[in-house]
N, C-alpha and C positions, 0 to 999 in steps of 0.2 A: 809680631803677633801677640796678642794679649791672651793669656791663659786664665780661664775663669774656673773656679771651683764650686760655682753655684749657678743654677739655671732656674728661672721661673717660667712656667707655662700657664697661660690664661685658660680658664675654663668657667663653667657655670655649676652651681649646685642644682639639686632637683627642683628648687623653687625658682630657678632662673637668675639667681643673684650671681654677680661676678666674684670668682674665687681664683686661687692660684694653686697649682701643684708645683712643689719645689723638688729639684734634684740637686744634691750636693755630695761632695766627697769629704769623707771623714776617715783619716788615716788610709787604710787600704780597702775601704768599703764605700759602695754607692748607697746613698740614703735617699728614699723617696718620701716626701712629706706631703700628704693630702690635706685638704681642708679639714679641720678638726670636727669630728662628728658628722661629716657630710660625705656625700658621694660626689665625685668629680665627673661632670658630663662634658666630654670632649667632642669637638667637631673633627672631621677627618684631617683638617689642616693642623689642629692642635695635637692630634695623635702623631702626626709627622714631627712636630716640634718636640714632643715628648720623647719620641724614638731618637731624634737627634741629640737631645740633652743626655739621654741615657748612654748613647754611643760615646759622646764626648767625655762623660764622666768615667766610663770604663777605660777609655784611652788614657785619661789622666792618671787613674789608679795604676794602669799598666806601666806608664812611664815612670811613676814613682817606685814601683817595684823593680823595674829594670835598673834604675839608678842605684837602688840599694844592692841588688845582686852584683852590679859591676864593682861597687865599692868593696864588697866582701871578696870578690874574685881577685882584686888587686893584691890583697895580702897573700893569697895562695900562689900567685905567680912569682913571688919573690923566692920561693923555695925554702928549704930548711935553714934554720938560723945556725 
């Protein structure tokens, strides 16, 4: 399975031109990038794609955080030196 850290969702601006909303993961944050200076007009299908991209991004951030937690936990399991 390929893990992606960036998703592009097609949309239109208010003038009907094709644009994209981008969802990406940056460290432990989910970033949503809208078309610059524009409104993103989404069809119901595109809203579903945006929802899926946001869900996947949160899962990716959660997996990264869980990996960091388990690394920190490894030291504490060794007991006192």
